[in-house]
Backbone as ProteinMPNN parsed JSONL, in Angstrom:
{"seq_chain_A": "MEYLQRLRDRTLPAPPMGSLIDAEFAAVEPGRVVMRATPGEQHLNPLGTVHGGFVCTLLDTVAGCAAHSVLEAGVGYTSIELKVSYLRAVAPDGRPVTATGTVTKAGSRVVFVDAVAVDAEGRTVATASSSLLVLR", "coords_chain_A": {"N_chain_A": [[141.978, 179.024, -89.301], [140.177, 178.275, -91.312], [139.329, 175.722, -90.517], [137.877, 176.313, -88.14], [135.89, 177.923, -89.243], [134.593, 176.053, -90.808], [133.61, 174.359, -88.829], [131.872, 176.174, -87.611], [130.064, 176.576, -89.716], [129.006, 174.112, -89.81], [129.889, 172.19, -91.594], [131.738, 170.414, -90.944], [131.862, 167.782, -88.552], [131.195, 168.385, -85.077], [133.715, 168.209, -82.525], [133.839, 165.361, -80.258], [133.681, 166.222, -77.512], [132.294, 168.581, -77.736], [129.64, 167.846, -77.975], [128.737, 167.541, -75.429], [127.996, 169.994, -74.369], [126.772, 171.17, -76.461], [127.535, 173.48, -77.98], [127.442, 176.324, -80.147], [128.877, 178.187, -82.829], [128.947, 181.699, -82.879], [130.427, 183.765, -83.867], [133.44, 184.008, -85.708], [136.639, 185.048, -85.996], [139.97, 186.213, -86.74], [141.74, 185.897, -83.799], [139.529, 186.219, -82.165], [136.669, 184.657, -80.9], [133.265, 183.763, -80.682], [130.862, 181.96, -78.9], [127.806, 180.137, -78.302], [125.791, 178.455, -75.908], [123.172, 176.486, -74.644], [122.199, 175.647, -71.508], [120.951, 172.538, -70.28], [118.686, 170.338, -68.489], [120.386, 168.267, -67.764], [122.674, 169.572, -67.064], [122.487, 170.649, -64.561], [123.285, 171.409, -61.135], [123.272, 170.028, -57.727], [121.932, 172.071, -56.383], [120.151, 173.09, -58.14], [120.857, 175.016, -59.955], [122.805, 175.95, -62.862], [125.553, 173.872, -63.369], [128.905, 174.692, -62.537], [130.827, 173.523, -64.139], [129.742, 173.412, -66.692], [129.815, 176.091, -67.572], [132.573, 176.517, -67.329], [133.548, 174.665, -69.203], [132.519, 175.788, -71.561], [133.895, 178.26, -71.557], [136.573, 177.342, -71.674], [136.512, 176.072, -74.136], [135.923, 178.197, -75.941], [138.168, 179.759, -75.499], [140.231, 178.067, -76.392], [139.498, 177.849, -79.098], [139.771, 180.515, -79.906], [142.537, 180.808, -79.631], [143.315, 178.905, -81.53], [142.497, 180.229, -83.807], [144.498, 182.027, -84.472], [146.672, 180.597, -85.206], [148.85, 178.953, -87.564], [147.797, 176.781, -90.237], [147.742, 173.355, -89.427], [149.179, 173.571, -87.087], [149.097, 172.832, -83.674], [147.607, 173.038, -80.353], [147.502, 173.115, -76.756], [145.838, 173.33, -73.634], [147.485, 174.861, -70.922], [147.049, 176.231, -68.666], [144.2, 177.323, -66.895], [142.144, 179.672, -65.567], [139.265, 180.32, -63.835], [136.811, 182.626, -62.888], [133.934, 182.71, -61.119], [131.08, 184.651, -61.201], [128.326, 184.971, -60.921], [125.408, 182.938, -60.46], [124.11, 180.738, -62.978], [120.945, 180.703, -64.216], [118.591, 178.057, -64.716], [116.987, 178.587, -67.178], [116.449, 177.984, -69.783], [117.613, 179.623, -71.63], [120.342, 180.864, -73.66], [123.871, 180.833, -72.805], [126.442, 183.028, -73.548], [129.707, 183.08, -74.741], [132.786, 184.776, -75.113], [135.939, 184.654, -76.505], [139.102, 186.141, -76.491], [142.168, 186.708, -77.956], [144.95, 187.805, -76.216], [147.674, 187.867, -76.337], [149.74, 186.467, -78.695], [152.182, 184.435, -78.643], [155.198, 182.777, -79.825], [155.416, 180.34, -78.563], [153.477, 180.218, -76.556], [150.043, 181.007, -76.269], [147.957, 183.537, -75.087], [144.791, 184.003, -73.691], [141.84, 185.815, -72.972], [138.617, 185.348, -71.618], [135.058, 185.71, -71.512], [131.892, 185.042, -70.095], [128.457, 185.522, -70.605], [125.058, 185.903, -69.487], [121.672, 185.553, -70.794], [120.651, 188.04, -70.329], [122.77, 189.662, -70.624], [124.451, 189.896, -68.489], [127.516, 189.463, -66.836], [128.599, 186.263, -66.098], [130.81, 184.715, -65.624], [134.389, 184.878, -65.81], [137.471, 184.21, -67.534], [140.925, 183.316, -67.754], [143.322, 182.071, -69.934], [146.098, 180.04, -70.738], [147.775, 178.739, -73.446], [149.672, 176.194, -74.812], [151.649, 176.189, -77.684], [151.833, 173.791, -80.189], [154.126, 172.691, -82.267]], "CA_chain_A": [[140.706, 179.721, -89.428], [139.255, 177.524, -92.16], [138.764, 174.651, -89.696], [136.86, 176.905, -87.27], [134.779, 178.368, -90.083], [133.848, 174.852, -91.208], [132.846, 173.948, -87.646], [130.782, 177.151, -87.48], [129.096, 176.335, -90.784], [128.573, 172.722, -89.622], [130.306, 171.314, -92.683], [132.537, 169.415, -90.236], [131.207, 167.427, -87.289], [131.802, 168.928, -83.86], [134.47, 167.224, -81.748], [132.971, 164.688, -79.284], [133.475, 167.023, -76.307], [131.305, 169.608, -78.045], [128.278, 167.34, -77.814], [128.346, 167.609, -74.018], [127.342, 171.278, -74.095], [126.092, 171.555, -77.701], [127.853, 174.883, -78.268], [127.478, 176.707, -81.56], [129.642, 179.401, -83.097], [128.219, 182.912, -83.251], [131.377, 184.582, -84.632], [134.807, 183.495, -85.819], [137.546, 185.955, -86.694], [141.306, 186.043, -86.171], [141.942, 186.407, -82.452], [138.274, 186.382, -81.409], [135.632, 183.674, -81.193], [132.076, 183.848, -79.831], [130.056, 180.739, -78.944], [126.623, 180.106, -77.441], [125.318, 177.132, -75.503], [122.018, 176.557, -73.756], [122.241, 174.542, -70.553], [119.74, 171.744, -70.105], [118.511, 169.706, -67.179], [121.563, 167.44, -67.488], [123.769, 170.448, -66.636], [122.172, 171.244, -63.265], [123.949, 170.898, -59.937], [122.283, 169.666, -56.706], [121.186, 173.252, -55.935], [119.181, 173.449, -59.165], [121.4, 175.995, -60.9], [123.698, 175.339, -63.845], [126.843, 173.46, -62.809], [130.037, 175.503, -62.979], [131.56, 172.817, -65.189], [129.171, 173.792, -67.981], [130.378, 177.4, -67.912], [134.016, 176.334, -67.495], [133.763, 173.997, -70.491], [132.264, 176.773, -72.612], [135.013, 179.215, -71.552], [137.766, 176.639, -72.146], [136.329, 175.836, -75.57], [136.043, 179.455, -76.682], [139.572, 180.178, -75.395], [141.001, 177.232, -77.31], [139.172, 178.22, -80.478], [140.391, 181.818, -80.178], [143.959, 180.533, -79.86], [143.407, 178.209, -82.821], [142.241, 181.176, -84.899], [145.695, 182.804, -84.815], [147.751, 179.671, -85.544], [148.895, 178.503, -88.95], [147.213, 175.461, -90.474], [148.589, 172.238, -89.039], [149.795, 173.813, -85.778], [148.146, 172.519, -82.616], [147.726, 173.731, -79.066], [146.888, 172.452, -75.613], [145.731, 174.208, -72.463], [148.435, 174.622, -69.84], [146.493, 176.866, -67.476], [142.882, 177.926, -67.051], [141.625, 180.223, -64.315], [137.89, 180.776, -64.006], [136.179, 183.337, -61.777], [132.476, 182.665, -61.222], [130.562, 185.902, -60.66], [126.914, 184.802, -60.577], [124.846, 181.653, -60.876], [123.359, 180.71, -64.232], [119.609, 180.144, -63.991], [118.177, 177.063, -65.716], [115.796, 179.202, -67.772], [116.325, 177.616, -71.19], [118.207, 180.64, -72.501], [121.765, 180.565, -73.858], [125.025, 181.536, -72.252], [127.324, 183.412, -74.651], [131.093, 183.273, -74.312], [133.689, 185.397, -76.082], [137.363, 184.483, -76.223], [139.915, 187.12, -77.211], [143.61, 186.53, -77.786], [145.609, 189.009, -75.709], [149.052, 187.801, -76.832], [150.042, 185.234, -79.413], [153.616, 184.223, -78.728], [155.586, 181.635, -80.652], [155.285, 179.114, -77.768], [152.276, 180.264, -75.712], [148.999, 181.972, -76.625], [147.195, 183.961, -73.914], [143.423, 184.349, -74.079], [140.858, 186.191, -71.96], [137.272, 184.959, -72.038], [133.969, 186.159, -70.639], [130.597, 184.41, -70.364], [127.334, 186.355, -70.176], [123.749, 185.265, -69.595], [120.797, 186.128, -71.821], [120.42, 189.444, -69.982], [124.015, 190.388, -70.831], [125.197, 189.986, -67.23], [128.686, 188.589, -66.796], [128.461, 185.171, -65.131], [132.146, 184.2, -65.322], [135.509, 185.293, -66.654], [138.559, 183.235, -67.519], [142.172, 183.58, -68.469], [143.854, 180.786, -70.363], [147.396, 179.971, -71.406], [147.759, 177.558, -74.3], [150.968, 175.861, -75.385], [151.628, 175.973, -79.13], [152.465, 172.515, -80.54], [154.608, 172.729, -83.658]], "C_chain_A": [[139.703, 178.898, -90.24], [138.569, 176.408, -91.369], [137.637, 175.191, -88.81], [135.645, 177.364, -88.068], [133.937, 177.178, -90.534], [133.05, 174.281, -90.038], [131.64, 174.865, -87.456], [129.674, 176.862, -88.484], [128.511, 174.922, -90.745], [128.836, 171.851, -90.841], [131.313, 170.288, -92.181], [131.777, 169.046, -88.972], [131.946, 168.038, -86.103], [132.622, 167.838, -83.18], [133.563, 166.606, -80.679], [132.697, 165.505, -78.021], [132.39, 168.074, -76.527], [129.877, 169.143, -77.849], [127.804, 167.413, -76.365], [127.645, 168.917, -73.668], [126.619, 171.824, -75.324], [126.278, 173.037, -78.025], [127.843, 175.129, -79.769], [128.233, 178.024, -81.697], [128.702, 180.537, -83.471], [129.105, 183.826, -84.082], [132.745, 183.918, -84.588], [135.61, 184.507, -86.617], [138.922, 185.784, -86.065], [141.426, 186.707, -84.795], [140.694, 186.557, -81.609], [137.24, 185.36, -81.878], [134.496, 183.851, -80.187], [131.273, 182.565, -80.026], [128.879, 180.882, -77.99], [126.283, 178.654, -77.119], [124.178, 177.32, -74.516], [122.054, 175.375, -72.801], [120.886, 173.851, -70.438], [119.686, 171.145, -68.709], [119.727, 168.87, -66.78], [122.748, 168.257, -66.99], [123.531, 171.071, -65.26], [122.968, 170.596, -62.138], [122.882, 170.561, -58.885], [121.448, 170.848, -56.194], [120.146, 173.712, -56.953], [119.618, 174.556, -60.1], [122.356, 175.265, -61.839], [125.059, 175.079, -63.196], [127.959, 174.323, -63.386], [130.848, 174.851, -64.079], [131.04, 173.126, -66.581], [129.799, 175.098, -68.455], [131.877, 177.282, -68.16], [134.331, 175.681, -68.839], [133.548, 174.96, -71.646], [133.412, 177.776, -72.699], [136.292, 178.572, -72.075], [137.689, 176.423, -73.655], [136.528, 177.111, -76.379], [137.48, 179.977, -76.621], [140.439, 179.373, -76.358], [140.748, 177.592, -78.763], [139.767, 179.575, -80.843], [141.88, 181.639, -80.441], [144.158, 179.885, -81.224], [143.299, 179.19, -83.986], [143.465, 181.988, -85.308], [146.88, 181.911, -85.182], [147.684, 179.284, -87.017], [148.257, 177.117, -89.048], [148.217, 174.378, -90.088], [149.288, 172.392, -87.701], [148.727, 173.582, -84.715], [148.391, 173.332, -81.36], [147.14, 172.832, -77.987], [146.866, 173.421, -74.442], [146.801, 173.843, -71.443], [147.977, 175.298, -68.553], [145.134, 177.458, -67.827], [142.421, 178.385, -65.678], [140.245, 180.79, -64.598], [137.431, 181.47, -62.731], [134.677, 183.341, -62.027], [131.902, 183.883, -60.507], [129.091, 185.842, -60.277], [126.45, 183.45, -61.099], [124.114, 181.81, -62.209], [122.031, 180.01, -63.952], [119.277, 179.128, -65.082], [116.886, 177.51, -66.406], [115.627, 178.898, -69.259], [116.891, 178.631, -72.157], [119.712, 180.432, -72.574], [122.707, 181.407, -73.005], [125.937, 181.81, -73.441], [128.711, 183.678, -74.101], [131.91, 183.85, -75.46], [135.114, 185.18, -75.616], [138.158, 185.428, -77.099], [141.386, 186.88, -76.909], [144.205, 187.852, -77.318], [147.074, 189.053, -76.112], [149.253, 186.448, -77.48], [151.551, 185.127, -79.57], [153.93, 183.012, -79.587], [155.418, 180.312, -79.909], [153.998, 179.07, -76.945], [151.33, 181.345, -76.238], [148.196, 182.258, -75.357], [145.831, 184.472, -74.37], [142.632, 184.76, -72.84], [139.484, 185.826, -72.508], [136.255, 185.45, -71.021], [132.688, 185.451, -71.072], [129.498, 185.304, -69.8], [126.032, 185.574, -70.336], [122.906, 185.993, -70.644], [120.461, 187.589, -71.558], [121.673, 190.293, -70.195], [124.847, 190.562, -69.576], [126.355, 188.997, -67.251], [128.494, 187.542, -65.711], [129.813, 184.583, -64.746], [133.158, 184.808, -66.279], [136.59, 184.226, -66.55], [139.791, 183.821, -68.176], [142.796, 182.224, -68.742], [145.209, 180.968, -71.023], [147.416, 178.662, -72.179], [149.121, 177.381, -74.955], [150.813, 175.576, -76.871], [152.43, 174.711, -79.43], [152.844, 172.533, -82.011], [155.241, 171.415, -84.043]], "O_chain_A": [[138.523, 178.832, -89.896], [137.371, 176.175, -91.53], [136.563, 174.593, -88.738], [134.507, 177.212, -87.622], [132.714, 177.278, -90.633], [131.943, 173.778, -90.227], [130.533, 174.404, -87.178], [128.491, 176.9, -88.145], [127.637, 174.578, -91.541], [128.107, 170.893, -91.098], [131.699, 169.385, -92.924], [131.116, 169.897, -88.378], [133.167, 168.188, -86.127], [132.263, 166.662, -83.251], [132.614, 167.253, -80.236], [131.578, 165.477, -77.509], [131.653, 168.412, -75.601], [128.991, 169.956, -77.584], [126.603, 167.355, -76.101], [126.799, 168.951, -72.774], [125.926, 172.837, -75.232], [125.317, 173.753, -78.305], [128.192, 174.252, -80.558], [128.224, 178.86, -80.794], [127.784, 180.365, -84.272], [128.604, 184.582, -84.914], [133.15, 183.348, -83.575], [135.298, 184.789, -87.774], [139.026, 185.258, -84.957], [141.237, 187.915, -84.653], [140.777, 186.978, -80.455], [136.974, 185.216, -83.071], [134.732, 184.061, -78.997], [131.031, 182.132, -81.153], [128.93, 181.63, -77.013], [126.461, 177.755, -77.941], [124.219, 178.204, -73.661], [121.952, 174.226, -73.231], [119.832, 174.485, -70.492], [120.539, 171.417, -67.864], [120.059, 168.775, -65.598], [123.736, 167.682, -66.534], [124.298, 171.936, -64.838], [123.281, 169.406, -62.176], [121.698, 170.789, -59.129], [120.372, 170.644, -55.632], [119.353, 174.611, -56.674], [118.842, 174.994, -60.949], [122.674, 174.095, -61.626], [125.635, 175.96, -62.557], [127.959, 174.643, -64.575], [131.49, 175.543, -64.869], [131.802, 173.107, -67.548], [130.256, 175.202, -69.593], [132.398, 177.882, -69.1], [135.264, 176.088, -69.531], [134.313, 174.951, -72.61], [133.857, 178.109, -73.797], [137.023, 179.197, -72.843], [138.685, 176.573, -74.363], [137.227, 177.102, -77.392], [137.961, 180.573, -77.584], [141.283, 179.934, -77.058], [141.678, 177.636, -79.568], [140.22, 179.765, -81.972], [142.427, 182.243, -81.363], [145.053, 180.265, -81.979], [143.932, 179.003, -85.025], [143.471, 182.582, -86.386], [147.974, 182.412, -85.442], [146.619, 179.285, -87.633], [148.187, 176.38, -88.064], [149.404, 174.486, -90.395], [149.923, 171.452, -87.223], [147.602, 174.068, -84.831], [149.265, 174.198, -81.316], [146.38, 171.907, -78.274], [147.774, 174.237, -74.284], [147.003, 172.669, -71.134], [148.466, 174.972, -67.471], [144.941, 178.016, -68.907], [142.32, 177.589, -64.744], [140.072, 181.629, -65.482], [137.637, 180.963, -61.628], [134.203, 183.901, -63.015], [132.205, 184.119, -59.338], [128.652, 186.584, -59.399], [127.015, 182.896, -62.042], [123.574, 182.872, -62.52], [122.004, 178.863, -63.506], [119.641, 179.32, -66.242], [115.833, 176.894, -66.241], [114.769, 179.48, -69.922], [116.681, 178.527, -73.365], [120.302, 179.879, -71.646], [122.386, 182.509, -72.56], [126.179, 180.919, -74.255], [128.876, 184.406, -73.122], [131.747, 183.465, -76.618], [135.458, 185.483, -74.474], [137.925, 185.514, -78.305], [141.797, 186.852, -75.749], [143.994, 188.893, -77.941], [147.66, 190.13, -76.22], [148.969, 185.41, -76.882], [152.126, 185.666, -80.516], [153.025, 182.303, -80.026], [155.291, 179.265, -80.544], [153.483, 177.987, -76.668], [151.754, 182.443, -76.6], [147.803, 181.336, -74.641], [145.728, 185.265, -75.306], [142.739, 184.129, -71.789], [139.217, 185.974, -73.701], [136.55, 185.586, -69.834], [132.432, 185.281, -72.264], [129.588, 185.782, -68.67], [125.914, 184.704, -71.199], [123.373, 186.929, -71.293], [120.033, 188.3, -72.468], [121.647, 191.504, -69.974], [125.84, 191.29, -69.585], [126.192, 187.839, -67.636], [128.257, 187.876, -64.55], [129.954, 184.015, -63.663], [132.83, 185.199, -67.4], [136.62, 183.443, -65.601], [139.709, 184.699, -69.034], [142.795, 181.34, -67.885], [145.434, 181.922, -71.767], [147.109, 177.603, -71.631], [149.653, 178.304, -75.572], [149.941, 174.805, -77.27], [153.569, 174.572, -78.983], [151.989, 172.407, -82.888], [155.702, 171.26, -85.174]]}, "name": "protein", "num_of_chains": 1, "seq": "MEYLQRLRDRTLPAPPMGSLIDAEFAAVEPGRVVMRATPGEQHLNPLGTVHGGFVCTLLDTVAGCAAHSVLEAGVGYTSIELKVSYLRAVAPDGRPVTATGTVTKAGSRVVFVDAVAVDAEGRTVATASSSLLVLR"}
């Protein structure tokens, strides 16, 4: 938790992957993490809407952070499965996408997380389920 709180407070630099979507923490608590990211022109697909990879990266990040929030210090994790369902396109309107990751089960070997991404109007744009292997 302390690591995530330091990332939220920006007293630690974001991991390099974080710079690709420039996500920021909105909430960090045990078993639940909320992040926001605003897609830019570099995140558009050929159709002019936000590329699904932007949303997937945000969902994967929030799921991993939620899993991290329930692990003891020094214990790692890695994604072993991620399923994303895209429900609507994200408009390139300069407004943020907010993702919430919630741990549904924290086992000793695998952590299961559900995540949801919503647009600035509160409409669900994608959901995800993630399984993360605990590395002791």
